[in-house]
C-alpha positions as CSV (number, residue, x, y, z in Angstrom):
1,M,-6.0,-16.8,-24.6
2,R,-3.8,-13.7,-24.3
3,L,-5.3,-10.2,-24.3
4,S,-4.5,-7.6,-26.9
5,L,-3.2,-4.1,-26.1
6,D,-6.0,-2.8,-28.3
7,L,-8.2,-3.4,-25.2
8,L,-6.6,-0.5,-23.3
9,S,-9.0,2.3,-22.7
10,S,-8.4,5.8,-24.0
11,D,-7.5,6.9,-20.4
12,Q,-5.0,4.1,-20.1
13,Q,-3.5,4.8,-23.5
14,Q,-3.1,8.5,-22.5
15,A,-1.3,7.4,-19.4
16,V,1.0,5.3,-21.6
17,D,1.8,8.3,-23.7
18,R,2.6,10.3,-20.6
19,L,5.1,7.7,-19.3
20,Y,6.7,7.4,-22.7
21,S,7.1,11.2,-23.2
22,H,8.3,12.2,-19.8
23,D,11.4,11.2,-17.9
24,A,9.8,11.5,-14.5
25,T,6.2,10.8,-13.5
26,L,4.3,10.0,-10.3
27,L,1.5,7.9,-11.8
28,Y,-1.5,8.4,-9.5
29,A,-4.2,5.9,-10.4
30,G,-6.9,4.1,-8.4
31,C,-6.5,0.5,-7.3
32,G,-7.4,-1.9,-10.1
33,I,-7.2,0.7,-12.9
34,G,-4.4,-1.1,-14.7
35,K,-1.2,0.6,-13.5
36,T,0.8,-2.6,-14.3
37,I,-0.3,-2.9,-17.9
38,I,0.0,0.8,-18.4
39,S,3.6,0.9,-17.3
40,L,4.5,-2.4,-19.1
41,T,3.2,-1.0,-22.3
42,A,5.2,2.2,-21.9
43,I,8.3,0.2,-21.0
44,N,7.8,-2.1,-24.0
45,E,7.7,1.0,-26.3
46,L,10.7,2.6,-24.7
47,L,12.7,-0.6,-25.1
48,R,11.5,-1.1,-28.7
49,D,12.6,2.4,-29.7
50,G,15.9,2.1,-28.0
51,I,15.2,4.9,-25.6
52,L,15.8,2.6,-22.7
53,K,18.2,-0.4,-22.5
54,R,17.3,-2.0,-19.1
55,V,14.6,-1.3,-16.5
56,L,14.6,-2.0,-12.8
57,I,11.1,-2.5,-11.3
58,V,10.9,-2.4,-7.5
59,A,7.7,-3.8,-5.9
60,P,6.3,-5.4,-2.7
61,L,7.4,-9.0,-2.4
62,K,4.0,-10.6,-3.1
63,V,3.4,-8.2,-6.0
64,A,6.9,-8.9,-7.4
65,N,6.3,-12.7,-7.3
66,N,2.6,-12.9,-8.2
67,V,1.8,-9.9,-10.5
68,W,4.4,-8.6,-12.8
69,L,5.5,-11.7,-14.7
70,Q,1.9,-13.0,-14.8
71,E,0.7,-9.7,-16.2
72,S,3.4,-9.6,-18.8
73,K,2.4,-13.1,-20.0
74,K,-1.3,-12.2,-20.0
75,W,-1.0,-9.6,-22.7
76,E,0.3,-10.0,-26.3
77,G,2.3,-7.2,-27.8
78,L,4.9,-7.0,-25.1
79,E,7.5,-8.8,-27.1
80,H,10.3,-6.3,-26.2
81,V,9.9,-7.0,-22.5
82,R,12.1,-9.9,-21.3
83,M,11.5,-10.1,-17.6
84,G,13.5,-11.7,-14.8
85,I,12.2,-11.9,-11.2
86,A,15.0,-11.4,-8.7
87,T,13.3,-12.2,-5.4
88,G,14.6,-15.7,-4.5
89,T,17.9,-16.8,-2.8
90,P,21.1,-14.8,-3.4
91,K,22.1,-17.4,-6.0
92,Q,18.7,-17.1,-7.8
93,R,18.8,-13.3,-7.7
94,T,22.3,-13.2,-9.1
95,A,21.4,-15.5,-12.0
96,M,18.4,-13.3,-12.9
97,V,20.3,-10.0,-12.7
98,D,23.5,-11.3,-14.5
99,N,21.4,-12.7,-17.4
100,Q,21.7,-9.7,-19.8
101,N,18.9,-11.2,-21.9
102,N,16.6,-10.0,-19.1
103,N,16.1,-6.4,-19.9
104,V,13.5,-5.9,-17.2
105,I,14.4,-7.0,-13.6
106,V,11.7,-7.1,-10.9
107,I,13.0,-7.0,-7.3
108,N,11.4,-6.5,-3.9
109,F,12.1,-3.5,-1.7
110,E,14.0,-5.5,0.9
111,N,16.6,-6.6,-1.7
112,L,17.4,-3.1,-3.0
113,P,20.5,-2.8,-0.7
114,W,21.7,-6.2,-1.8
115,L,21.4,-5.2,-5.5
116,F,23.3,-2.0,-5.3
117,T,25.9,-3.4,-3.0
118,R,26.6,-6.2,-5.4
119,M,26.5,-4.2,-8.7
120,G,28.1,-0.9,-7.5
121,K,28.0,2.3,-9.5
122,A,27.8,0.5,-12.9
123,H,24.5,-1.2,-12.2
124,G,23.4,-1.1,-15.8
125,F,19.9,0.2,-15.5
126,D,18.7,3.4,-17.2
127,G,15.0,3.0,-16.3
128,L,13.5,2.8,-12.8
129,L,9.9,2.0,-11.9
130,I,8.7,1.8,-8.3
131,D,5.5,0.0,-7.7
132,E,3.8,1.5,-4.6
133,L,6.2,4.5,-4.3
134,T,4.7,5.4,-0.9
135,K,6.8,2.6,0.6
136,L,9.9,4.8,0.1
137,K,8.5,8.0,1.4
138,A,10.6,7.8,4.6
139,V,13.9,9.3,3.5
140,G,15.7,7.9,6.6
141,G,14.9,4.2,5.7
142,R,17.6,1.7,4.7
143,Q,16.0,1.0,1.3
144,F,15.7,4.7,0.5
145,K,19.3,5.4,1.5
146,S,20.6,2.5,-0.7
147,L,18.7,4.0,-3.7
148,R,19.4,7.7,-3.2
149,P,23.0,7.8,-4.5
150,K,21.9,5.9,-7.6
151,L,19.0,8.2,-8.5
152,P,20.8,10.5,-10.9
153,T,22.0,7.5,-13.0
154,F,18.5,6.7,-14.1
155,M,17.3,8.6,-17.2
156,W,13.7,7.5,-16.8
157,K,11.8,7.2,-13.5
158,V,8.2,6.4,-12.6
159,G,6.6,5.9,-9.3
160,M,3.1,4.3,-9.1
161,T,0.6,4.6,-6.3
162,A,-3.1,4.8,-5.6
163,T,-2.6,6.7,-2.4
164,P,0.2,9.3,-2.6
165,V,-1.0,11.5,0.3
166,S,-3.2,9.0,2.3
167,E,-1.4,9.9,5.5
168,D,-0.2,13.5,5.0
169,L,1.2,16.0,2.5
170,Q,4.7,15.6,3.9
171,S,5.1,12.3,2.2
172,L,5.4,14.1,-1.1
173,F,8.9,15.1,-0.2
174,G,10.5,11.7,-0.3
175,M,8.6,10.6,-3.4
176,C,9.4,13.7,-5.4
177,L,13.1,13.5,-4.4
178,I,13.2,10.0,-5.9
179,L,11.6,11.1,-9.1
180,D,13.2,14.5,-9.8
181,N,16.4,14.5,-7.6
182,G,15.2,17.4,-5.5
183,K,14.3,19.7,-8.4
184,R,10.9,20.7,-7.1
185,L,11.1,20.4,-3.3
186,G,14.8,20.4,-2.6
187,T,17.0,17.7,-1.1
188,R,16.7,18.6,2.6
189,K,13.7,17.5,4.6
190,D,14.1,20.3,7.2
191,A,14.1,23.0,4.6
192,F,11.1,21.5,3.0
193,L,9.2,21.4,6.2
194,N,10.0,25.0,7.2
195,K,8.9,26.3,3.7
196,Y,5.6,24.6,3.5
197,F,4.6,23.7,7.1
198,Y,4.9,25.0,10.6
199,P,5.5,23.0,13.8
200,T,2.6,22.5,16.2
201,D,4.7,21.4,19.2
202,Y,7.9,22.5,20.9
203,M,9.8,19.4,19.8
204,Q,8.7,19.8,16.2
205,Y,7.3,16.3,15.9
206,N,4.0,17.5,14.3
207,W,3.6,19.9,11.4
208,E,0.7,21.6,9.8
209,S,0.5,23.2,6.3
210,R,1.1,26.9,6.2
211,D,-1.9,27.2,3.9
212,D,-4.4,24.6,2.6
213,G,-1.6,22.8,0.8
214,S,-2.1,24.7,-2.5
215,A,1.4,26.1,-2.6
216,L,3.0,22.7,-2.2
217,L,0.6,21.0,-4.6
218,T,1.2,23.7,-7.3
219,V,4.9,23.1,-7.2
220,V,4.6,19.3,-7.7
221,A,1.5,19.2,-9.9
222,D,3.4,18.8,-13.2
223,L,5.2,15.7,-11.8
224,I,1.9,14.0,-11.0
225,Y,-0.2,12.3,-13.7
226,Q,-3.7,11.3,-12.5
227,V,-5.5,8.6,-14.4
228,P,-9.2,9.7,-14.2
229,D,-10.9,8.4,-11.1
230,Y,-13.3,5.5,-11.8
231,R,-14.8,5.0,-8.3
232,H,-18.1,6.5,-9.2
233,T,-18.6,3.6,-11.7
234,L,-18.1,1.0,-9.0
235,P,-20.9,-0.8,-7.1
236,P,-21.9,1.1,-3.9
237,I,-19.8,0.5,-0.8
238,T,-21.1,0.5,2.8
239,Y,-19.1,1.0,6.0
240,T,-20.5,-0.2,9.3
241,N,-19.0,-0.3,12.8
242,R,-19.9,-3.3,15.0
243,M,-19.4,-2.1,18.6
244,V,-18.5,-4.5,21.3
245,K,-18.4,-3.8,25.0
246,L,-15.4,-4.9,27.1
247,P,-16.4,-7.2,30.0
248,P,-15.7,-5.8,33.5
249,D,-12.4,-7.5,34.1
250,A,-11.1,-6.5,30.7
251,R,-12.4,-3.0,31.2
252,K,-10.6,-2.6,34.4
253,A,-7.3,-3.9,32.9
254,Y,-7.7,-1.6,29.9
255,D,-8.3,1.5,32.1
256,T,-5.4,0.6,34.3
257,L,-3.0,0.3,31.4
258,A,-4.3,3.5,29.8
259,K,-3.8,5.4,33.1
260,D,-0.6,4.0,34.4
261,G,1.1,2.7,31.3
262,L,1.6,-0.7,33.0
263,L,-0.4,-3.8,33.9
264,D,1.2,-6.5,35.9
265,D,4.5,-7.3,34.0
266,V,3.4,-5.4,30.8
267,I,5.1,-2.0,30.6
268,A,4.5,0.7,28.0
269,S,7.7,2.7,27.9
270,N,6.5,5.5,25.7
271,A,3.3,6.8,24.0
272,A,3.8,4.7,20.8
273,V,4.2,1.5,22.8
274,L,1.2,2.4,24.9
275,S,-0.9,2.9,21.8
276,G,0.0,-0.6,20.5
277,K,-0.7,-2.2,23.9
278,L,-4.1,-0.5,24.1
279,L,-4.9,-1.8,20.7
280,Q,-4.0,-5.3,21.9
281,A,-6.1,-4.9,25.0
282,A,-9.0,-3.7,22.9
283,S,-8.6,-6.8,20.7
284,G,-8.6,-9.1,23.6
285,F,-5.0,-9.9,24.8
286,L,-1.7,-8.4,25.8
287,Y,1.7,-9.5,24.6
288,R,4.3,-9.9,27.3
289,D,8.1,-9.7,27.2
290,D,8.3,-13.3,28.5
291,G,5.8,-16.1,28.2
292,P,2.6,-16.4,26.2
293,P,0.2,-13.5,25.7
294,T,-2.2,-12.7,28.5
295,P,-5.9,-13.3,27.4
296,L,-8.3,-10.5,28.4
297,H,-11.6,-11.2,26.5
298,D,-13.1,-12.8,23.3
299,E,-15.6,-10.1,22.5
300,K,-14.1,-9.2,19.1
301,I,-13.6,-12.8,18.1
302,N,-17.2,-13.6,19.0
303,A,-18.4,-10.6,17.0
304,C,-16.3,-11.6,14.0
305,V,-17.8,-15.1,14.1
306,Q,-21.3,-13.7,14.2
307,L,-20.5,-11.3,11.3
308,V,-19.1,-14.2,9.2
309,K,-22.3,-16.2,9.7
310,Q,-24.4,-13.1,8.6
311,C,-22.4,-12.5,5.4
312,S,-24.2,-13.7,2.3
313,G,-21.1,-15.1,0.6
314,P,-17.3,-15.4,0.9
315,V,-15.7,-12.8,3.3
316,V,-12.3,-11.4,3.9
317,V,-11.3,-11.1,7.5
318,C,-8.3,-8.8,8.2
319,Y,-6.2,-9.2,11.3
320,W,-3.3,-7.2,12.6
321,F,-1.8,-9.2,15.4
322,T,-0.4,-12.8,15.1
323,Q,-2.4,-13.7,18.3
324,D,-5.6,-12.7,16.6
325,K,-4.7,-14.8,13.6
326,E,-4.3,-17.9,15.8
327,R,-7.6,-17.2,17.6
328,L,-9.5,-16.7,14.4
329,L,-8.2,-19.9,13.0
330,Q,-9.5,-21.7,16.1
331,A,-12.8,-19.9,16.1
332,I,-13.5,-20.2,12.3
333,P,-12.5,-23.8,11.3
334,N,-13.2,-23.2,7.6
335,A,-11.0,-20.1,7.4
336,V,-8.0,-20.2,5.0
337,L,-4.9,-18.1,5.7
338,L,-3.5,-16.0,2.8
339,G,0.1,-17.1,3.0
340,K,2.9,-17.8,0.5
341,D,1.0,-20.2,-1.6
342,P,-0.1,-18.3,-4.8
343,A,-2.8,-20.9,-5.4
344,T,-4.8,-19.4,-2.5
345,I,-5.7,-16.3,-4.5
346,G,-7.0,-18.4,-7.4
347,L,-9.1,-20.5,-5.1
348,W,-10.6,-17.4,-3.5
349,N,-11.3,-15.8,-6.9
350,A,-13.0,-19.1,-7.9
351,G,-15.3,-18.8,-4.9
352,K,-13.9,-21.9,-3.2
353,I,-12.8,-20.3,0.1
354,P,-15.6,-19.1,2.4
355,V,-13.4,-17.1,4.8
356,L,-10.0,-15.7,3.8
357,L,-7.7,-14.4,6.6
358,V,-5.4,-11.7,5.4
359,H,-2.8,-9.4,7.0
360,P,-3.0,-5.9,5.4
361,K,0.7,-5.7,5.0
362,S,0.7,-8.9,2.9
363,A,-2.5,-8.2,0.9
364,G,-2.8,-4.5,0.9
365,H,-1.0,-3.9,-2.4
366,G,-1.4,-5.5,-5.8
367,I,-3.3,-8.6,-4.9
368,Q,-6.7,-9.0,-6.7
369,L,-9.4,-10.6,-4.7
370,E,-12.6,-9.1,-6.2
371,Q,-14.1,-12.2,-7.9
372,G,-14.4,-14.2,-4.7
373,G,-16.5,-12.0,-2.5
374,C,-17.7,-8.5,-1.6
375,E,-17.5,-8.3,2.2
376,M,-14.5,-7.5,4.4
377,I,-14.2,-7.5,8.2
378,F,-11.4,-5.6,10.1
379,L,-10.9,-7.1,13.5
380,T,-8.6,-4.3,14.5
381,P,-8.6,-0.8,12.9
382,M,-5.2,0.4,11.6
383,W,-3.5,3.8,12.1
384,S,-2.3,3.6,8.5
385,N,-4.9,5.1,6.1
386,D,-2.8,3.9,3.2
387,L,-3.0,0.3,4.2
388,T,-6.7,0.7,5.0
389,I,-7.5,2.1,1.6
390,Q,-5.3,-0.4,-0.2
391,T,-6.7,-3.4,1.6
392,I,-10.4,-2.4,0.9
393,A,-9.4,-1.9,-2.7
394,R,-8.7,-5.6,-3.0
395,I,-12.4,-6.2,-3.3
396,W,-13.8,-2.7,-4.1
397,R,-12.2,-2.3,-7.5
398,Q,-12.8,-2.6,-11.2
399,N,-14.5,-5.9,-12.2
400,Q,-16.4,-6.0,-8.9
401,T,-20.0,-6.5,-9.8
402,K,-21.6,-6.6,-6.3
403,P,-22.2,-3.9,-3.7
404,C,-19.4,-4.1,-1.1
405,Q,-19.6,-4.0,2.7
406,I,-16.8,-3.1,5.1
407,H,-17.3,-4.0,8.8
408,N,-15.1,-2.5,11.5
409,I,-15.2,-4.3,14.9
410,I,-14.7,-1.5,17.4
411,A,-14.3,-1.9,21.2
412,Q,-16.4,0.8,22.8
413,D,-14.6,3.6,24.7
414,T,-11.1,2.4,23.6
415,V,-8.3,3.6,21.3
416,D,-10.2,1.9,18.5
417,E,-12.6,4.8,18.3
418,L,-9.6,7.2,18.1
419,V,-8.1,5.3,15.2
420,I,-11.3,5.4,13.2
421,Q,-11.5,9.2,13.8
422,R,-7.9,9.6,12.6
423,L,-8.6,7.6,9.4
424,E,-11.6,9.9,8.7
425,D,-9.4,13.0,9.3
426,K,-6.6,11.7,7.0
427,A,-9.1,11.3,4.1
428,Q,-9.0,15.0,3.6
429,F,-5.5,14.9,2.1
430,D,-6.5,12.6,-0.8
431,Q,-9.6,14.7,-1.4
432,L,-7.4,17.9,-1.5
433,L,-5.0,16.4,-4.0
434,R,-7.8,15.2,-6.3
435,K,-9.5,18.6,-6.1
436,H,-6.3,20.4,-7.0
437,L,-5.5,18.2,-9.9
438,N,-9.0,18.2,-11.2
439,N,-9.0,22.0,-11.2
440,R,-6.0,22.1,-13.6
441,Q,-6.5,22.5,-17.4
442,P,-5.9,19.4,-19.6
443,Q,-3.0,21.1,-21.4
444,E,-1.3,21.8,-18.1
445,I,-1.5,18.1,-17.2
446,M,-0.1,16.8,-20.4
447,K,2.7,19.3,-21.1
């Protein structure tokens, strides 16, 4: 049975009206609030009324393959949307794009350069929707560069995200540039930084806001449409840190690596590499340039096994390193890896998978996991606050009926503790944006 668009809430319908009536919008809506059906409804109406002729949707690969077409088929009343998914082989992508009957094309970020190289200036799209706009916040990236010259050719642009400033306020530059062609924040990143921030180091690698961010947020506020936050209606969520202590040999190896930047034939050539190596050591191994990884300890794996046994129902276990994935599959025989098979998600939501192993980059956006369980374990904390928030939102989202528990396994006196502290510090940016938008008058938001 298909769902009727009459089921959209008043908040969702107001968001549809905003997308219909404005040629540029950053749709800021929490995970699971229905951004996909909101945008599909607006696109359907724009196509119906002849305002748009053809729309390009850019999304993460798993979302492009598993969400957009399925969502369009779930709802009745979207008869003006004829969707083609252009994520397969070059031949398959070409067939989808060249079929002019497809007035909505969904493509993954990685294939953007291919699309515009193939189609050139006359690409034929007048609408652009980017699902998870934060993925294009880095203006120096290949995908951003392939899109940038084409931006003025789109008459309607929407970017969607639940975490626009999860890392810092600087990310607003690239996102706004995509949506308004530089109208609000300019087209040069250096000028933007010098206007709204100041460097905190001689090499100008790190920048702080000149004020509390109010000046910047005031300039971009009319571009942002926030769907009312619903998190206060969700079941409670609890965060716990399971501390583990490194055994003596692993402790010595970790301290040597932290102090000297090298351990045997493992060399950290710069601070970023060293940070990654220390996370590996805290997790229990070290990757080497040649040969298999060097094992250091199993404390985190053992702690994870214990936590899984203590969980009252199905649990999601998040890993970061491939080596951890292999070790987890050995230590937890009934664990199932979330890979390319779309049936895995259905099995999880049906409660038929006791332990689901996921990588945040694969499951952090768009995948719905809430029906299957309400507990999640992070084997390794992530520097990315965006990925952390998005991954947790796979279970702590609308339609979740049970209290949720998030377990972080932390190696004591290691970089793990620093990562957790940085995540807590970054949370201030999201709180600042929400406060700023909530303080505006309703007529300001809708004009």
